[in-house]
Backbone as CSV, one residue per row, in Angstrom:
resi,resn,N_x,N_y,N_z,CA_x,CA_y,CA_z,C_x,C_y,C_z
1,MET,121.690,77.914,146.212,120.666,77.590,146.515,120.267,78.254,147.763
2,ASN,118.972,78.842,147.613,117.912,79.130,148.505,117.779,78.543,149.793
3,GLU,118.558,78.974,151.188,118.303,78.516,152.281,117.121,77.681,152.627
4,THR,116.248,77.941,152.543,114.568,77.823,152.435,114.325,76.878,151.308
5,ILE,114.884,76.453,150.835,114.271,75.377,149.243,115.583,74.145,149.833
6,GLU,116.897,74.707,150.506,117.984,73.908,150.579,116.701,72.668,151.567
7,THR,116.854,73.411,152.759,115.663,72.573,153.801,114.835,72.132,153.680
8,TYR,113.890,72.368,152.724,112.812,71.524,151.883,113.746,70.344,151.152
9,ARG,114.475,70.335,150.845,114.803,69.372,149.761,115.492,68.252,150.696
10,ARG,116.209,68.563,151.630,116.768,67.622,152.653,115.451,67.125,153.468
11,GLN,114.551,68.001,153.945,113.516,66.756,154.923,112.861,65.925,153.331
12,ALA,112.661,66.756,152.545,112.160,65.214,151.168,112.739,63.843,151.509
13,ALA,113.912,64.648,150.789,115.315,63.438,151.234,115.384,62.351,152.177
14,GLU,115.329,63.138,153.407,115.460,62.128,154.835,114.242,61.570,155.082
15,ARG,112.578,62.154,154.751,112.338,61.217,155.043,111.728,59.830,153.902
16,ALA,111.967,60.505,152.369,112.110,58.973,151.790,113.306,58.028,151.978
17,VAL,114.077,58.301,152.599,115.354,56.906,153.036,114.718,56.242,154.246
18,GLU,113.515,56.799,154.703,112.852,55.526,155.960,112.154,54.187,155.315
19,LEU,112.120,54.843,154.062,111.664,53.823,153.372,112.536,53.125,152.745
20,VAL,113.759,53.458,152.839,114.725,51.990,152.720,114.974,50.850,154.145
21,GLU,115.006,49.458,153.588,115.402,48.931,155.023,116.734,48.249,154.111
22,SER,117.137,47.227,155.378,118.103,46.565,155.348,117.990,45.406,154.602
23,GLY,119.176,45.513,153.609,119.345,44.467,152.902,119.199,44.576,151.128
24,MET,118.576,46.072,151.660,117.542,46.675,150.217,119.065,46.758,149.224
25,VAL,118.583,46.735,148.105,119.151,47.625,146.346,118.504,48.377,146.204
26,VAL,119.333,49.979,146.977,118.937,51.144,146.395,119.279,51.818,145.102
27,GLY,118.798,52.155,144.696,119.135,53.146,143.214,119.138,54.992,143.914
28,LEU,120.607,55.024,143.603,121.152,56.417,143.917,120.909,57.634,143.134
29,GLY,119.986,58.388,143.674,119.512,59.201,142.155,120.843,60.570,142.192
30,HIS,120.703,61.269,141.055,121.271,62.049,140.628,120.993,63.599,141.002
31,GLY,121.896,64.814,141.323,121.349,66.178,141.421,121.538,66.391,142.822
32,ASN,121.189,67.714,142.978,121.235,67.904,144.334,120.437,67.850,145.693
33,THR,119.280,67.703,145.375,118.133,67.255,146.221,118.558,65.188,146.509
34,ALA,118.769,64.394,145.615,119.092,63.136,145.653,120.374,62.795,146.369
35,LEU,121.453,63.668,146.672,122.674,63.985,147.183,122.029,63.956,148.841
36,PHE,121.037,64.323,148.901,120.940,64.366,150.393,120.238,63.112,150.930
37,ALA,119.595,62.315,149.721,119.555,60.866,150.618,120.724,60.024,150.726
38,VAL,121.744,60.056,149.281,122.843,58.953,149.899,123.462,59.466,151.031
39,ARG,123.655,61.118,151.360,124.569,62.001,152.967,123.909,60.498,153.551
40,ARG,121.963,60.966,153.557,121.207,60.370,155.117,121.447,58.890,154.668
41,ILE,121.867,58.031,153.933,122.172,56.467,153.571,123.446,55.896,154.470
42,ALA,124.219,56.879,154.176,125.669,56.672,154.167,125.571,57.148,155.665
43,GLU,124.938,57.822,156.936,125.492,58.344,157.750,124.007,57.235,158.660
44,LEU,123.238,56.618,158.282,122.685,55.321,158.482,123.368,53.793,158.629
45,LEU,124.284,53.762,157.677,124.539,52.739,157.268,126.126,52.793,158.776
46,SER,126.161,54.401,158.674,127.881,54.346,159.447,127.669,53.776,161.196
47,ARG,126.124,54.117,161.210,125.748,54.243,162.599,125.185,52.862,162.936
48,GLY,125.249,51.777,161.900,124.529,50.570,161.536,122.875,50.479,162.001
49,ASP,122.142,51.311,161.557,121.000,51.745,161.662,120.665,50.722,160.204
50,LEU,121.339,50.768,159.185,120.943,49.967,157.854,122.820,49.119,157.975
51,LYS,122.134,48.229,157.061,122.864,47.216,157.081,122.922,46.554,156.105
52,ASP,123.624,46.019,154.851,123.623,45.085,153.785,123.067,45.898,152.668
53,ILE,123.381,46.932,152.879,122.387,47.861,151.542,123.609,47.715,150.530
54,VAL,123.586,47.960,149.691,124.502,48.205,148.507,123.635,49.255,146.831
55,GLY,124.144,49.933,146.719,123.843,50.862,145.661,123.645,50.545,144.157
56,VAL,122.961,51.454,143.261,123.043,51.143,142.383,123.142,52.655,141.576
57,PRO,124.312,53.113,141.645,124.325,54.877,140.946,123.923,55.574,139.726
58,CYS,123.501,56.005,139.823,122.359,56.830,138.241,123.574,57.751,137.822
59,SER,124.704,57.839,138.534,125.708,58.613,137.236,127.292,58.290,137.914
60,ARG,127.845,59.026,137.037,129.178,58.352,138.082,129.741,59.308,139.319
61,SER,129.204,60.672,138.673,129.455,61.542,140.084,128.951,61.069,141.361
62,VAL,127.602,60.560,141.164,127.251,59.750,142.539,127.823,58.576,143.278
63,GLU,128.647,58.449,141.791,129.479,56.341,142.277,130.819,57.053,142.991
64,ALA,131.146,58.001,142.402,132.146,58.513,143.297,131.626,58.824,144.789
65,GLU,130.965,59.762,145.028,130.519,60.489,145.965,130.063,58.893,146.985
66,ALA,129.228,58.204,146.626,128.827,56.715,147.186,129.977,56.106,148.136
67,ILE,131.076,56.406,146.786,132.163,55.339,147.398,133.065,56.002,148.549
68,ARG,132.999,57.353,148.348,133.770,58.512,149.093,132.663,57.866,150.634
69,LEU,131.244,57.977,150.476,131.029,58.033,151.660,130.513,57.011,152.519
70,GLY,131.323,56.250,151.646,131.554,54.306,152.468,130.062,53.865,151.929
71,ILE,129.331,54.023,150.674,128.277,52.773,150.802,128.845,52.161,149.919
72,PRO,128.680,51.069,150.010,128.887,49.648,148.861,128.073,50.400,147.405
73,VAL,128.909,50.207,146.678,128.013,50.377,145.466,128.296,49.090,144.104
74,THR,127.427,48.466,143.393,127.218,47.505,142.658,126.753,48.285,140.993
75,ASP,126.381,47.438,140.130,125.541,48.313,138.786,124.708,46.926,138.362
76,LEU,124.152,47.279,137.412,122.562,46.497,136.600,123.271,45.285,136.333
77,GLU,124.213,44.657,135.886,124.638,44.017,135.647,124.225,42.510,136.543
78,ASN,124.917,43.316,137.949,124.788,42.232,138.751,123.999,42.155,139.674
79,GLU,122.807,43.546,139.735,121.930,43.471,140.734,120.421,44.241,139.802
80,PRO,120.052,43.082,138.822,119.262,43.569,137.315,117.901,44.318,137.797
81,ILE,117.763,44.001,139.351,116.409,44.446,139.800,116.479,45.371,141.178
82,VAL,116.284,46.213,141.375,116.058,47.779,142.276,115.044,47.754,143.185
83,ASP,115.320,46.994,144.396,114.645,47.468,145.277,113.719,49.114,145.770
84,ILE,114.464,50.400,145.489,113.954,51.421,146.034,115.239,52.342,145.496
85,THR,114.143,53.569,144.995,114.936,54.156,144.666,114.648,55.717,144.945
86,VAL,116.124,56.549,145.204,115.273,58.052,145.597,116.318,58.778,144.831
87,ASP,115.553,59.578,143.989,115.622,60.443,142.959,114.802,61.557,143.033
88,GLY,115.546,62.295,142.582,114.680,63.960,142.555,114.390,64.422,140.887
89,ALA,113.817,65.437,140.990,113.014,65.840,139.296,113.280,66.979,138.864
90,ASP,112.763,67.820,138.268,112.397,68.725,137.697,110.997,69.342,137.707
91,GLU,110.256,68.861,137.186,108.788,69.038,137.728,108.033,68.170,137.796
92,VAL,107.008,67.823,138.414,106.126,66.948,138.870,104.617,67.539,138.747
93,ASP,103.806,66.467,137.778,102.413,66.665,137.468,101.155,66.065,138.579
94,PRO,100.076,66.233,138.207,99.399,65.766,139.811,99.305,64.244,139.468
95,GLU,99.161,63.440,138.405,100.096,62.534,137.872,100.941,61.558,138.780
96,LEU,101.666,62.335,138.534,103.290,61.911,138.781,104.384,61.489,137.810
97,ASN,104.113,62.336,136.935,104.364,62.498,135.405,105.893,63.310,135.997
98,LEU,106.945,62.985,135.146,107.981,64.063,135.652,108.499,64.608,134.511
99,ILE,109.458,65.436,134.609,110.562,66.028,133.424,111.762,65.804,134.463
100,LYS,112.568,65.178,134.300,114.142,64.917,134.722,114.666,65.252,133.468
101,GLY,116.511,65.396,134.174,117.287,65.893,133.623,117.903,66.846,133.405
102,GLY,117.853,67.586,134.446,118.308,68.645,134.645,120.088,69.228,134.612
103,GLY,120.202,67.686,135.613,121.475,67.596,135.709,122.146,67.131,134.559
104,GLY,121.164,66.194,133.790,122.012,65.611,132.408,122.334,63.877,132.705
105,ALA,122.203,63.734,133.391,121.661,61.548,133.802,121.005,61.386,133.629
106,LEU,119.698,61.508,132.379,118.336,61.177,132.583,118.515,60.307,131.646
107,ILE,119.300,59.324,131.560,119.544,58.313,130.427,119.422,57.462,131.819
108,ARG,120.479,57.310,132.759,121.076,56.571,133.351,119.897,56.594,134.693
109,GLU,119.442,57.581,135.009,118.314,57.982,135.815,117.125,56.709,135.692
110,LYS,116.850,56.951,134.044,115.368,56.183,133.487,115.837,54.858,133.352
111,ILE,117.241,54.107,133.050,117.205,52.756,133.155,117.011,52.633,134.540
112,VAL,117.334,52.450,135.528,117.639,52.332,137.007,116.062,52.641,137.568
113,ALA,115.058,53.646,137.399,114.150,53.798,137.424,112.860,52.734,136.476
114,GLN,113.332,51.938,135.359,112.599,51.208,134.972,112.966,49.560,135.041
115,ALA,113.811,49.717,136.001,114.254,48.153,136.807,113.848,48.963,137.949
116,THR,113.638,49.361,138.819,112.977,49.762,140.155,111.966,49.475,140.592
117,VAL,111.908,48.838,141.712,110.120,48.601,141.910,109.492,49.217,142.667
118,ARG,110.304,50.286,143.308,109.671,51.425,143.960,110.484,52.505,144.040
119,GLU,110.263,53.652,142.739,110.700,55.190,142.670,110.218,55.818,143.562
120,VAL,111.400,56.251,144.222,110.400,57.135,145.040,111.219,58.844,144.808
121,ILE,110.444,59.763,144.362,110.699,60.866,144.324,111.463,62.253,145.223
122,VAL,111.660,63.114,145.321,111.885,63.777,146.418,111.961,65.507,145.596
123,VAL,111.029,66.209,146.109,110.896,67.741,145.543,110.895,68.411,146.692
124,ASP,111.362,69.700,146.422,110.617,70.672,147.145,109.282,71.364,146.569
125,GLU,108.359,72.030,146.873,107.440,72.331,146.571,107.272,73.209,145.233
126,THR,108.148,74.396,144.994,108.183,74.500,143.550,108.401,73.711,142.139
127,LYS,108.508,72.828,142.392,108.670,71.641,141.728,106.849,71.095,141.125
128,LEU,105.988,71.496,141.875,105.118,70.594,141.453,104.210,71.337,140.579
129,SER,103.647,71.239,139.395,102.962,71.908,138.548,101.618,71.475,137.583
130,PRO,100.912,72.077,137.463,99.560,70.990,137.103,99.817,70.961,135.636
131,THR,100.755,71.210,134.722,101.195,70.503,134.009,102.872,70.430,133.229
132,LEU,102.965,69.449,132.807,104.529,69.153,132.225,104.792,70.265,131.480
133,GLY,105.865,70.843,131.411,106.187,71.352,130.682,105.840,73.182,130.742
134,THR,105.294,73.200,131.857,105.028,75.185,132.850,106.510,75.195,132.967
135,LYS,106.979,74.592,134.199,107.896,75.397,134.355,109.520,74.796,133.586
136,SER,109.606,73.506,133.348,110.811,73.226,132.789,110.778,72.902,131.157
137,PRO,111.969,73.160,130.904,112.294,72.556,129.002,112.152,70.704,129.378
138,VAL,112.358,69.958,128.426,112.546,68.629,128.554,113.841,68.558,127.891
139,PRO,114.810,67.515,128.907,116.026,67.610,128.143,115.906,66.738,127.183
140,VAL,116.209,66.714,126.202,116.543,65.448,125.473,117.982,64.868,124.831
141,GLU,118.218,63.864,125.347,119.793,63.468,124.974,119.938,63.133,123.319
142,VAL,121.261,63.414,122.752,121.158,62.828,121.426,122.281,62.420,121.260
143,LEU,122.516,61.417,119.741,124.072,61.371,119.382,124.790,62.640,119.260
144,PRO,126.541,62.591,119.129,126.473,63.898,118.522,126.467,63.991,117.012
145,PHE,126.200,62.399,116.663,126.308,62.777,115.067,125.002,63.125,114.374
146,GLY,124.401,63.826,114.068,122.861,64.269,113.855,122.351,65.176,114.556
147,TRP,122.447,66.213,115.737,122.795,66.684,116.326,122.022,68.075,116.261
148,ARG,121.921,68.266,115.251,121.902,69.879,114.591,120.395,69.031,113.826
149,PRO,119.911,67.878,112.716,118.241,68.065,112.318,117.721,67.785,113.730
150,GLU,118.215,67.175,114.822,116.949,67.127,115.695,116.462,68.605,116.650
151,LEU,117.338,69.188,116.138,117.256,70.352,117.157,116.137,70.781,116.500
152,GLU,116.232,70.909,115.021,115.327,71.624,113.729,114.056,70.778,113.941
153,TYR,114.498,69.598,114.479,112.881,68.817,114.991,112.207,69.085,115.883
154,LEU,113.010,69.571,116.801,112.205,70.024,118.034,111.506,71.122,118.153
155,SER,112.000,71.628,117.149,111.808,73.798,116.837,110.173,73.102,115.539
156,SER,110.555,71.969,115.058,108.874,71.809,114.235,107.740,71.489,115.023
157,LEU,108.116,70.652,116.449,107.321,70.312,117.330,107.099,71.663,118.147
158,GLY,107.296,72.483,117.682,106.838,74.476,118.342,107.614,74.453,119.253
159,ALA,109.148,73.527,119.779,109.818,73.851,121.102,110.878,75.256,120.921
160,GLU,111.353,75.889,121.892,112.263,76.631,121.893,113.613,75.457,122.098
161,ALA,114.242,75.096,120.871,115.233,74.287,121.470,116.399,74.741,121.376
162,ASP,117.454,74.618,122.546,118.727,74.751,122.446,119.962,73.979,122.825
163,LEU,121.534,73.871,122.386,122.233,72.688,122.634,122.629,73.275,124.360
164,ARG,122.779,72.164,125.128,122.907,72.961,126.754,124.529,72.672,126.103
165,LEU,125.344,74.197,127.151,126.282,74.321,127.186,127.217,74.026,128.569
166,TRP,128.118,73.814,128.384,129.019,73.665,129.621,129.963,74.790,129.712
167,LYS,130.866,74.348,130.850,132.168,75.939,131.193,132.935,75.841,129.621
168,TYR,132.958,77.762,129.531,133.604,77.823,128.610,133.070,77.552,127.358
169,ASP,131.784,77.757,127.275,130.934,77.608,126.096,131.436,76.533,125.502
170,THR,131.987,75.457,125.945,131.652,74.020,125.366,129.774,73.109,125.500
171,PRO,130.231,72.021,124.528,128.963,71.771,124.972,129.221,70.751,125.920
172,PHE,127.741,70.565,127.008,128.331,69.369,127.764,127.892,67.717,127.248
173,LYS,128.410,67.236,127.797,127.972,66.043,127.904,128.137,65.169,128.498
174,SER,127.048,64.355,128.128,126.811,62.954,129.409,127.565,62.270,129.708
175,ASP,127.354,61.399,130.459,128.057,60.167,131.023,128.643,58.836,130.081
176,GLN,127.120,59.589,128.772,127.998,58.494,127.683,128.201,58.898,126.797
177,GLY,128.452,60.337,126.997,129.272,61.215,126.034,128.333,61.689,124.630
178,ASN,126.736,61.797,124.983,126.254,62.340,124.266,125.690,63.571,124.499
179,LEU,125.577,64.818,123.824,124.451,66.030,123.753,123.123,65.961,124.309
180,ILE,123.169,67.247,124.715,121.476,67.680,125.242,121.111,68.653,124.652
181,LEU,119.997,68.399,124.101,119.152,69.530,123.416,118.341,69.559,124.805
182,ASP,118.176,71.194,125.345,116.943,71.298,126.479,115.961,72.003,125.578
183,ALA,114.813,71.427,124.951,113.314,72.065,124.390,111.976,72.600,125.352
184,SER,111.935,73.835,124.977,110.889,74.395,125.828,109.888,74.601,125.037
185,PHE,108.477,73.667,125.822,107.683,73.709,125.079,105.962,74.316,125.214
186,GLY,106.676,74.834,126.528,105.240,75.431,127.380,104.532,74.475,127.940
187,PRO,103.256,74.465,128.434,102.827,73.220,129.159,102.202,72.253,127.808
188,ILE,102.664,70.655,128.208,102.366,70.180,126.825,100.640,69.125,127.412
189,ASP,100.326,69.342,126.369,99.414,68.655,126.845,98.976,67.272,126.222
190,ASP,99.797,66.426,125.823,99.731,65.326,126.118,101.177,64.541,125.794
191,PRO,101.714,64.221,127.205,103.271,64.138,127.166,103.499,62.910,126.584
192,ASN,102.429,61.818,126.525,102.922,60.172,125.941,102.891,59.882,124.555
193,ALA,102.236,61.742,123.705,102.161,61.451,122.205,103.480,62.800,121.889
194,LEU,104.258,62.906,122.887,105.119,63.704,122.838,106.284,62.973,122.484
195,ALA,106.523,61.769,123.987,107.513,61.012,124.119,107.456,60.186,123.477
196,ALA,106.420,59.226,122.416,106.552,59.217,121.466,107.073,59.653,119.701
197,LEU,106.727,60.583,119.996,107.349,61.192,118.780,109.094,60.976,119.009
198,LEU,109.498,61.608,120.078,110.622,61.327,120.193,111.471,60.469,120.648
199,ASP,111.100,59.065,120.864,111.597,58.179,121.055,111.133,57.594,119.354
200,ALA,110.450,58.269,118.401,110.701,57.447,117.125,112.008,57.918,116.407
201,ARG,112.471,58.682,116.801,113.671,59.177,116.030,115.153,58.593,116.723
202,ALA,115.981,58.209,115.302,117.200,57.799,115.647,118.077,58.735,116.436
203,SER,118.363,59.345,116.236,119.496,60.026,117.234,119.583,60.400,118.229
204,VAL,117.733,60.224,118.908,117.713,60.457,120.305,117.435,59.322,121.120
205,VAL,118.607,59.526,121.891,118.995,58.433,122.989,118.022,57.919,123.950
206,GLY,117.202,59.166,124.088,116.450,59.015,125.518,115.819,60.667,125.480
207,HIS,115.074,60.855,126.952,114.768,62.244,126.825,113.895,62.115,128.047
208,GLY,113.690,63.331,128.644,113.137,64.013,130.474,112.175,63.457,130.801
209,LEU,111.168,62.935,129.740,110.246,62.330,130.017,110.014,61.143,130.972
210,PHE,109.740,61.385,132.498,109.709,60.229,132.659,107.985,59.935,132.975
211,LEU,107.266,58.758,132.417,105.695,58.494,132.427,105.256,57.415,133.153
212,GLY,104.687,57.449,133.979,104.301,56.945,134.851,105.646,55.351,135.679
213,LEU,106.302,56.295,135.482,107.632,55.407,136.990,107.605,55.549,138.038
214,ALA,107.120,56.898,138.410,107.135,57.424,140.278,105.881,56.454,141.165
215,SER,106.638,55.812,141.956,105.459,55.123,143.001,104.991,56.145,143.697
216,ASP,105.850,57.246,144.175,105.576,57.373,145.942,106.643,59.377,145.126
217,VAL,105.724,60.143,145.439,106.513,61.767,145.303,106.853,61.953,146.783
218,VAL,107.475,62.501,147.493,107.533,63.172,148.568,108.046,64.332,148.758
219,VAL,106.945,65.398,149.189,107.130,66.960,148.754,107.470,67.666,150.282
220,ALA,108.237,67.949,150.274,108.222,69.343,151.348,108.204,70.657,151.269
221,GLY,107.761,71.379,152.337,107.622,73.358,151.792,106.636,73.661,153.030
222,SER,106.131,74.588,153.007,106.195,75.379,153.924,104.802,75.122,155.061
223,GLU,104.146,74.211,154.322,103.366,73.179,155.040,103.667,71.713,155.534
224,GLY,104.906,71.771,155.274,105.602,70.095,156.216,105.671,69.531,155.249
225,LEU,105.883,68.254,155.617,106.099,67.515,154.384,104.533,66.522,153.818
226,ARG,104.235,65.970,152.870,103.487,64.999,152.387,103.574,63.954,151.442
227,VAL,103.072,62.853,151.323,103.738,61.651,150.415,102.331,61.701,149.331
228,MET,103.173,61.870,148.339,102.205,61.477,147.340,102.014,60.140,146.482
229,ARG,101.465,59.589,146.305,101.051,57.865,146.082,100.780,58.103,144.483
230,ALA,101.536,57.140,143.477,100.596,56.848,142.177,99.634,55.723,142.463
231,ALA,98.567,55.949,141.478,97.104,55.270,141.612,98.169,53.585,141.188
232,GLY,97.115,53.003,142.260,97.326,51.783,142.082,98.667,51.005,142.966
233,SER,99.443,51.932,143.288,100.301,51.296,143.822,100.352,50.988,145.946
234,GLU,100.874,50.112,145.843,100.773,49.459,147.268,100.900,50.570,148.375
């Protein structure tokens, strides 16, 4: 990772953690940027600046890291309402719609986001985009059974779609054991319409279009830090 970009991401994550208060249920996002937030929460807990925090991890790897760092963890069965989640994004448009899932945890991230009162996204300035799809493909998580027709379906919608591969060219598998298709649409004129088309497919477990879920986006870049708020957010 570029050292400057890494610094920006850490700055954004640590600024977002300032919104976390003692006693909160906190969603712990997945990915390099969100990991800075997890580490900062652990640091504040160890110093006693935060108390009685419980985390809801968005992936198995985040859960393991949180436990290693001493953050108490729980799940949505025990804590169905999450006070605040700090997570990253692959792309953010001016309305704070997102593309997420580059790290492969999109389903759990979306489930936690939908259970969250305040969804705070942390990014460096390179993630900002005038239109979703300009910079990032849309990850689409599909059942292993029937993934090939979904690849063809994405192509019929105008995407250049590929099965995500992992080490030794083996298919990447999510925490749920599903496959991910990365669909490059280019600029998406109507993200809500595309989301509806994807949601209607039986084999599609979920997708990386996170629409209307972000409350705040903390952006770090060459001109410092700024916080973007969704319309209607308190």
